[in-house]
C-alpha positions as CSV (number, residue, x, y, z in Angstrom):
1,M,-16.1,-11.0,11.7
2,S,-12.6,-12.4,12.2
3,F,-9.6,-10.1,12.5
4,F,-8.2,-11.8,9.3
5,V,-11.2,-10.9,7.2
6,L,-11.3,-7.4,8.7
7,K,-7.7,-6.6,7.8
8,K,-8.2,-7.9,4.3
9,I,-11.1,-5.5,3.9
10,I,-9.7,-2.5,5.6
11,G,-6.2,-2.7,4.2
12,P,-6.9,-2.1,0.5
13,L,-9.3,0.7,1.3
14,I,-6.7,3.0,2.8
15,T,-4.2,2.8,-0.1
16,P,-3.7,5.8,-2.5
17,L,-6.1,4.8,-5.3
18,P,-9.3,4.2,-3.3
19,V,-8.6,7.2,-1.1
20,C,-8.0,9.6,-4.0
21,F,-11.1,8.3,-5.8
22,A,-13.2,8.7,-2.7
23,I,-12.1,12.3,-2.4
24,L,-12.7,12.8,-6.2
25,I,-16.2,11.5,-6.0
26,A,-17.0,13.7,-3.0
27,G,-15.6,16.7,-4.9
28,I,-17.8,15.9,-7.9
29,V,-20.9,15.6,-5.8
30,F,-20.2,19.1,-4.4
31,L,-19.6,20.5,-7.8
32,W,-22.9,19.3,-9.1
33,G,-24.7,20.9,-6.2
34,R,-25.6,24.5,-5.9
35,K,-23.8,25.0,-2.6
36,R,-20.2,24.3,-1.6
37,Q,-18.9,24.3,-5.1
38,Q,-15.7,25.9,-3.9
39,L,-15.2,22.9,-1.6
40,G,-15.8,20.6,-4.5
41,K,-13.1,22.3,-6.5
42,I,-10.7,21.9,-3.6
43,L,-11.5,18.2,-3.2
44,V,-11.1,17.5,-6.9
45,S,-7.7,19.3,-6.9
46,I,-6.6,17.4,-3.8
47,S,-7.5,14.1,-5.4
48,M,-5.8,14.8,-8.7
49,A,-2.7,16.0,-6.9
50,G,-2.7,12.9,-4.7
51,L,-3.0,10.6,-7.8
52,F,-0.2,12.5,-9.5
53,V,2.2,12.3,-6.6
54,S,1.4,8.6,-5.9
55,S,2.1,7.7,-9.6
56,T,5.5,9.3,-9.8
57,P,8.7,7.8,-8.4
58,W,9.5,10.0,-5.5
59,V,7.0,8.8,-2.8
60,S,7.0,5.2,-3.9
61,T,10.8,4.9,-3.8
62,F,11.0,6.8,-0.5
63,M,8.5,4.4,1.1
64,I,9.6,1.0,-0.3
65,R,13.4,1.3,-0.4
66,P,14.0,1.0,3.4
67,L,12.0,-2.2,3.4
68,E,13.7,-3.7,0.4
69,H,17.3,-3.1,1.5
70,K,17.2,-3.9,5.2
71,Y,18.6,-7.3,4.3
72,P,21.2,-7.9,1.6
73,A,20.6,-10.3,-1.3
74,L,22.0,-13.8,-0.7
75,T,24.8,-14.1,-3.2
76,Q,27.6,-15.8,-1.1
77,F,27.1,-19.2,0.4
78,N,30.5,-19.6,2.1
79,G,30.3,-19.5,5.9
80,L,26.6,-20.4,6.2
81,P,25.6,-22.8,8.9
82,E,24.4,-26.3,7.9
83,I,21.2,-25.5,6.0
84,K,18.5,-28.2,5.6
85,W,15.6,-26.1,4.4
86,V,14.9,-23.4,1.8
87,V,11.5,-21.8,2.6
88,V,9.7,-20.0,-0.2
89,L,6.7,-17.9,0.8
90,G,3.8,-17.6,-1.7
91,G,3.1,-14.2,-3.2
92,G,-0.4,-14.8,-4.5
93,M,-2.0,-16.7,-7.4
94,L,-4.9,-16.9,-9.7
95,D,-6.8,-20.1,-9.0
96,D,-7.8,-21.4,-12.4
97,E,-7.7,-25.1,-13.2
98,N,-7.8,-24.3,-16.9
99,I,-4.3,-22.9,-17.0
100,S,-1.0,-24.4,-16.0
101,A,0.4,-24.2,-12.5
102,N,3.1,-21.7,-13.4
103,S,0.5,-19.5,-15.2
104,Q,-1.6,-19.4,-12.0
105,L,1.2,-17.9,-10.0
106,Y,1.5,-14.1,-9.7
107,D,4.8,-12.4,-10.7
108,S,5.9,-12.1,-7.1
109,S,5.4,-15.8,-6.5
110,V,7.3,-16.7,-9.7
111,S,10.2,-14.5,-8.6
112,R,10.3,-16.0,-5.1
113,L,10.1,-19.5,-6.4
114,A,12.9,-18.9,-9.0
115,E,15.1,-17.6,-6.2
116,G,14.3,-20.5,-4.0
117,I,15.2,-22.9,-6.7
118,R,18.4,-21.1,-7.4
119,I,19.4,-21.4,-3.7
120,H,18.2,-25.0,-3.5
121,R,20.4,-26.0,-6.5
122,R,23.4,-24.2,-4.9
123,L,22.8,-26.2,-1.7
124,P,21.8,-29.6,-3.0
125,G,21.4,-31.2,0.5
126,T,18.5,-28.9,1.2
127,K,14.7,-29.5,0.9
128,L,12.5,-26.8,-0.7
129,I,9.5,-25.8,1.4
130,V,6.8,-24.0,-0.5
131,S,4.3,-22.2,1.7
132,G,0.9,-20.8,0.9
133,G,-2.7,-21.8,1.4
134,P,-5.6,-21.8,-1.0
135,A,-6.4,-18.5,-2.7
136,S,-10.1,-19.0,-3.2
137,G,-10.7,-22.4,-4.7
138,T,-9.4,-25.9,-4.5
139,I,-5.7,-25.6,-5.2
140,S,-3.2,-23.9,-2.8
141,E,-0.3,-21.6,-3.6
142,A,2.0,-24.3,-2.3
143,E,0.6,-26.9,-4.7
144,A,0.9,-24.4,-7.6
145,M,4.5,-23.6,-6.7
146,A,5.4,-27.3,-6.2
147,G,3.9,-28.1,-9.7
148,T,6.0,-25.3,-11.2
149,A,9.2,-26.4,-9.4
150,S,8.7,-29.9,-10.7
151,L,8.3,-28.6,-14.3
152,L,11.6,-26.8,-13.7
153,G,13.4,-30.0,-12.8
154,I,13.2,-30.1,-9.0
155,D,12.8,-33.6,-7.6
156,R,9.3,-33.8,-6.1
157,Q,10.8,-35.8,-3.2
158,K,12.8,-32.7,-2.3
159,I,9.7,-30.5,-2.1
160,V,7.7,-30.1,1.1
161,L,4.3,-28.4,1.0
162,E,2.8,-26.2,3.6
163,K,-0.6,-25.6,2.1
164,T,-3.0,-24.4,4.8
165,S,-1.6,-21.0,5.9
166,L,-3.7,-17.8,5.4
167,D,-1.0,-15.2,6.0
168,T,2.6,-14.7,6.9
169,E,2.1,-15.3,10.6
170,D,0.4,-18.6,9.8
171,Q,3.3,-19.5,7.6
172,A,5.8,-18.9,10.4
173,I,3.8,-21.0,12.8
174,L,3.3,-23.9,10.4
175,V,6.8,-23.9,9.0
176,K,8.1,-24.1,12.6
177,K,6.1,-27.3,13.0
178,I,7.8,-28.8,9.9
179,I,11.5,-27.8,10.6
180,G,11.7,-27.7,14.3
181,N,15.0,-26.0,15.4
182,D,16.8,-26.4,12.1
183,D,18.3,-23.4,10.4
184,L,16.6,-22.2,7.2
185,I,16.9,-19.8,4.3
186,L,13.8,-17.6,4.0
187,V,12.9,-16.5,0.5
188,T,10.3,-13.8,-0.1
189,S,9.9,-10.4,-1.8
190,A,12.4,-7.8,-0.6
191,S,9.7,-5.5,0.7
192,H,8.1,-8.4,2.5
193,M,11.3,-9.6,4.1
194,P,11.5,-7.4,7.3
195,R,8.0,-8.4,8.5
196,S,8.6,-12.1,7.5
197,M,12.0,-12.2,9.4
198,A,10.4,-10.7,12.5
199,L,7.5,-13.2,12.5
200,F,9.8,-16.2,11.9
201,K,12.2,-15.1,14.6
202,K,9.3,-14.7,17.0
203,Q,8.7,-18.4,16.6
204,G,12.2,-19.1,17.8
205,M,13.6,-19.8,14.3
206,R,16.9,-18.6,12.9
207,P,16.1,-17.5,9.3
208,I,18.7,-16.4,6.9
209,A,17.2,-13.7,4.6
210,A,17.2,-14.2,0.8
211,P,15.2,-11.3,-0.6
212,T,14.1,-11.1,-4.2
213,D,11.6,-9.4,-6.4
214,Y,13.2,-5.9,-6.0
215,K,11.4,-2.7,-7.2
216,T,14.2,-0.3,-6.3
217,K,18.0,0.0,-6.2
218,P,19.8,0.2,-2.9
219,R,21.4,3.6,-3.5
220,G,20.8,6.6,-5.7
221,R,18.1,9.2,-5.8
222,V,15.2,10.0,-8.0
223,G,16.3,13.2,-9.8
224,L,14.0,15.8,-11.3
225,R,14.2,14.4,-14.9
226,L,11.5,14.5,-17.6
227,F,10.8,10.8,-17.3
228,S,10.3,11.0,-13.5
229,L,7.4,13.4,-14.0
230,C,5.5,10.8,-16.1
231,P,2.8,9.0,-14.0
232,G,3.0,5.3,-13.9
233,A,0.7,2.7,-12.4
234,R,3.6,0.7,-11.0
235,H,4.4,3.5,-8.5
236,I,0.9,3.3,-7.1
237,L,1.4,-0.4,-6.7
238,M,4.8,0.1,-5.0
239,I,3.1,2.5,-2.5
240,E,0.4,-0.1,-1.8
241,M,3.0,-2.8,-1.3
242,A,4.9,-0.6,1.2
243,M,1.7,0.5,3.1
244,H,0.7,-3.2,3.3
245,E,4.0,-4.0,5.0
246,Y,4.1,-1.0,7.4
247,L,0.5,-1.6,8.4
248,G,1.2,-5.4,8.8
249,M,4.2,-4.7,11.1
250,L,2.1,-2.2,13.1
251,W,-0.7,-4.7,13.4
252,A,1.7,-7.5,14.5
253,K,3.4,-5.2,17.1
254,M,0.1,-4.2,18.5
255,R,-0.8,-7.9,19.0
256,G,2.6,-8.8,20.3
257,R,3.5,-11.1,17.4
258,I,6.8,-9.4,16.6
């Protein structure tokens, strides 16, 4: 089994939801048995506490905010070097030929593409590179993003496709082959930006960060308010996103990729 497949299998299994459910199932098994019912009660309590903490803002904000705000948003274009390329990294898609290209893109991909188009229009001399391989079927993320960009008025001649990459490391390697030593603006989700910047710099490129798709504000704190005690699925998703990035950086450092 390849390392790529292995990390795709292991990664989701160590996020809060599957871990808490595994503990919950173990607890229920013990509760239904005649022995170790006390252990079952403890495990069920731990799982429910874990789900509650994971679904409220405190932990999710604490984990993802340092990732999202390591690089500032790109709002000023004065003083930039000569930029020829705006690189947009795919954020996932649903491969379904029965729906339009823009409907196939996940929310993070749409947000990244919108930011890339905004920057491309501010810098009309640039070309837009959309990067992402096939999700599971015939069409790649790059093709879906290119189709959406065309629908939004971007000249197809200004769009370059990188449509074979499997992960961010692949994207850095393959984009390097396209742009050589030219400067670029790198567009991806804010939480994904630190790992992406490190991987692109490792290839000898000089990326300028343009983060988007924020989940948190740069400052402020989550107070003990009534609404902050209400569980929400989005906070579990934020923790999963943060853990994916921290584990990805750890994995890349262990292999000498960043």
